[in-house]
MIGU-487927 format. One record per residue: x, y, z of N, C-alpha, C in turn; residue number from 1. Coordinates in pm, whole numbers, plus 50000, padded with zeros to 5 digits. Example, Ala and Ser with C-alpha at 12.3 -4.5 7.8 and 13.67 -1.06 7.14 Angstrom:
BEGIN
   n.c1   n.c2   n.c3  ca.c1  ca.c2  ca.c3   c.c1   c.c2   c.c3  resi
  51319  49431  50780  51230  49550  50780  51320  49670  50780     1
  51285  49775  50708  51367  49894  50714  51290  50003  50787     2
// end
This chain:
BEGIN
   n.c1   n.c2   n.c3  ca.c1  ca.c2  ca.c3   c.c1   c.c2   c.c3  resi
  49617  48255  50586  49569  48356  50494  49657  48480  50506     1
  49700  48531  50393  49789  48647  50393  49708  48775  50410     2
  49766  48869  50483  49698  48991  50522  49756  49111  50448     3
  49666  49194  50393  49705  49316  50323  49642  49435  50394     4
  49723  49536  50421  49676  49661  50480  49673  49767  50371     5
  49554  49823  50346  49538  49931  50249  49525  50062  50326     6
  49611  50158  50294  49604  50290  50355  49561  50386  50244     7
  49435  50425  50247  49373  50501  50138  49264  50590  50196     8
  49268  50720  50164  49169  50812  50219  49044  50827  50132     9
  49049  50781  50007  48931  50789  49921  48844  50667  49946    10
  48720  50686  49995  48637  50571  50032  48605  50478  49916    11
  48589  50532  49795  48558  50448  49679  48678  50360  49645    12
  48796  50419  49636  48917  50342  49607  48942  50237  49715    13
  48923  50276  49839  48943  50182  49951  48848  50063  49938    14
  48722  50089  49907  48623  49982  49893  48658  49890  49776    15
  48696  49948  49662  48732  49868  49545  48849  49776  49577    16
  48954  49832  49636  49074  49753  49667  49045  49642  49768    17
  48974  49677  49875  48949  49576  49978  48853  49468  49927    18
  48751  49508  49850  48658  49409  49795  48728  49317  49696    19
  48806  49374  49605  48870  49294  49500  48973  49197  49558    20
  49063  49248  49639  49167  49162  49695  49107  49064  49797    21
  49005  49108  49870  48935  49018  49962  48865  48905  49887    22
  48804  48936  49771  48738  48833  49690  48838  48732  49635    23
  48965  48773  49629  49070  48683  49583  49140  48612  49699    24
  49077  48618  49817  49121  48536  49929  49210  48602  50032    25
  49249  48727  50012  49336  48794  50108  49254  48851  50224    26
  49311  48848  50343  49250  48911  50460  49282  49060  50450    27
  49180  49143  50447  49200  49286  50424  49181  49367  50551    28
  49269  49464  50568  49258  49562  50675  49271  49700  50610    29
  49217  49803  50676  49217  49935  50614  49250  50045  50716    30
  49308  50152  50664  49332  50274  50741  49307  50390  50646    31
  49259  50503  50700  49219  50614  50613  49311  50735  50618    32
  49417  50728  50698  49517  50836  50696  49651  50778  50737    33
  49755  50859  50724  49889  50809  50752  49912  50766  50895    34
  49859  50840  50989  49877  50806  51130  49809  50672  51162    35
  49685  50655  51113  49616  50528  51132  49689  50414  51062    36
  49748  50444  50947  49822  50343  50872  49939  50287  50950    37
  50013  50375  51015  50128  50332  51095  50081  50251  51216    38
  49974  50298  51282  49921  50225  51396  49870  50087  51353    39
  49801  50081  51239  49748  49953  51190  49861  49859  51150    40
  49969  49913  51095  50085  49829  51063  50135  49758  51188    41
  50148  49831  51298  50199  49772  51422  50101  49672  51482    42
  49971  49700  51476  49874  49611  51538  49837  49491  51449    43
  49835  49510  51319  49788  49405  51227  49900  49315  51173    44
  50021  49366  51169  50136  49292  51114  50104  49231  50978    45
  50076  49317  50878  50037  49267  50746  50155  49205  50670    46
  50120  49129  50568  50220  49071  50479  50260  49170  50369    47
  50172  49266  50341  50193  49365  50237  50112  49489  50269    48
  50163  49605  50230  50086  49729  50244  50070  49795  50108    49
  49948  49846  50083  49919  49933  49969  49894  50070  50027    50
  49976  50168  49989  49969  50299  50053  49950  50408  49948    51
  49844  50487  49963  49823  50603  49878  49930  50707  49914    52
  49982  50776  49815  50087  50875  49840  50031  50998  49910    53
  49915  51046  49865  49859  51169  49920  49755  51136  50025    54
  49802  51132  50150  49716  51100  50264  49710  51217  50360    55
  49601  51229  50434  49598  51328  50541  49686  51286  50659    56
  49737  51383  50729  49814  51368  50853  49958  51321  50834    57
  49985  51230  50743  50120  51186  50705  50112  51138  50562    58
  50207  51177  50480  50203  51132  50340  50235  50983  50332    59
  50202  50924  50219  50234  50784  50198  50383  50757  50203    60
  50463  50853  50155  50608  50836  50162  50656  50835  50307    61
  50597  50921  50390  50633  50922  50533  50594  50790  50600    62
  50475  50739  50567  50430  50611  50623  50526  50501  50581    63
  50558  50497  50453  50649  50394  50402  50784  50402  50472    64
  50838  50523  50485  50968  50540  50550  50964  50491  50695    65
  50859  50529  50768  50848  50487  50909  50835  50335  50921    66
  50754  50275  50835  50735  50130  50838  50867  50060  50806    67
  50936  50105  50703  51058  50039  50659  51172  50052  50760    68
  51163  50148  50851  51266  50165  50954  51250  50065  51068    69
  51139  49990  51071  51118  49893  51177  51170  49756  51136    70
  51197  49673  51232  51244  49537  51203  51137  49459  51126    71
  51011  49472  51167  50902  49399  51101  50875  49451  50961    72
  50896  49579  50938  50865  49638  50808  50978  49637  50709    73
  51099  49612  50754  51216  49621  50666  51205  49529  50546    74
  51152  49409  50564  51142  49312  50455  51002  49301  50395    75
  50904  49369  50456  50767  49361  50406  50751  49445  50280    76
  50690  49390  50173  50670  49469  50052  50565  49578  50071    77
  50592  49692  50010  50501  49806  50010  50480  49849  49865    78
  50354  49871  49830  50322  49929  49700  50262  50067  49724    79
  50322  50169  49664  50271  50304  49673  50178  50329  49556    80
  50074  50413  49579  49975  50443  49475  49953  50594  49470    81
  49931  50647  49349  49899  50788  49337  49823  50817  49208    82
  49724  50906  49218  49651  50953  49100  49706  51087  49054    83
  49768  51161  49143  49822  51292  49110  49960  51273  49050    84
  49984  51346  48944  50113  51329  48879  50172  51465  48844    85
  50263  51513  48926  50331  51641  48906  50480  51613  48895    86
  50561  51713  48858  50706  51690  48855  50761  51640  48989    87
  50706  51690  49102  50752  51643  49232  50715  51495  49250    88
  50594  51456  49204  50554  51316  49213  50649  51227  49133    89
  50694  51278  49017  50787  51201  48935  50919  51180  49010    90
  50968  51283  49076  51092  51270  49155  51072  51169  49268    91
  50956  51180  49336  50926  51087  49444  50912  50944  49392    92
  50848  50927  49275  50830  50795  49217  50965  50732  49184    93
  51056  50815  49132  51189  50763  49099  51268  50726  49224    94
  51239  50793  49336  51306  50762  49463  51240  50643  49532    95
  51115  50613  49496  51038  50509  49566  51102  50371  49565    96
  51171  50326  49458  51225  50190  49464  51318  50164  49582    97
  51379  50268  49635  51463  50247  49753  51379  50215  49876    98
  51250  50248  49873  51161  50221  49985  51057  50115  49953    99
  51001  50122  49834  50883  50043  49800  50914  49940  49692   100
  50830  49837  49688  50842  49731  49588  50779  49773  49455   101
  50706  49885  49455  50645  49932  49333  50568  50060  49354   102
  50537  50126  49243  50464  50252  49244  50356  50239  49138   103
  50230  50244  49179  50117  50228  49089  50052  50363  49062   104
  50031  50394  48935  49963  50517  48898  49815  50486  48879   105
  49729  50557  48952  49585  50538  48943  49533  50608  48818   106
  49432  50557  48751  49370  50428  48781  49457  50315  48729   107
  49457  50203  48799  49537  50090  48755  49445  49971  48731   108
  49493  49879  48654  49419  49758  48620  49421  49663  48740   109
  49303  49622  48785  49296  49536  48903  49362  49400  48881   110
  49353  49348  48761  49420  49221  48731  49571  49233  48743   111
  49625  49345  48696  49769  49367  48708  49808  49387  48855   112
  49722  49455  48931  49748  49472  49074  49753  49336  49142   113
  49656  49251  49114  49654  49118  49174  49779  49039  49137   114
  49819  49046  49012  49941  48976  48968  50063  49027  49044   115
  50071  49159  49065  50183  49218  49139  50182  49170  49284   116
  50064  49171  49346  50050  49124  49485  50092  48978  49494   117
  50046  48895  49401  50082  48753  49404  50231  48732  49382   118
  50293  48815  49299  50438  48807  49279  50512  48841  49407   119
  50463  48939  49480  50531  48985  49602  50510  48894  49722   120
  50387  48846  49742  50359  48767  49864  50298  48630  49836   121
  50276  48598  49710  50219  48468  49677  50069  48467  49685   122
  50008  48350  49662  49863  48338  49670  49814  48365  49812   123
  49685  48393  49822  49627  48432  49952  49640  48324  50058   124
  49623  48199  50023  49623  48093  50123  49762  48036  50147   125
// end
């Protein structure tokens, strides 16, 4: 079973993502801030990470950068997510492909999210 780590500080978004992807067969793990996200990456060794951009303690971009600098994280797909959209976010989004496999603007369609996850890591089993 493939494992997905969601790093999201909004409890409603976290619940929706973990419930939906879990119902589609993926093993779900969660972290609620950037520091926990990095620790969970090392302990859980996920197949994919979904990371909110605006997190407490470390931004999603910082988490992504730290993960991608490791041997285990270099090839692992990361999807960044954000509901806030400012000119700085646009610059960061344009820079994201060098780090992440995609950038999702909230709210996003769960069916499209599942399709993207399946494209990146395949079916859950």
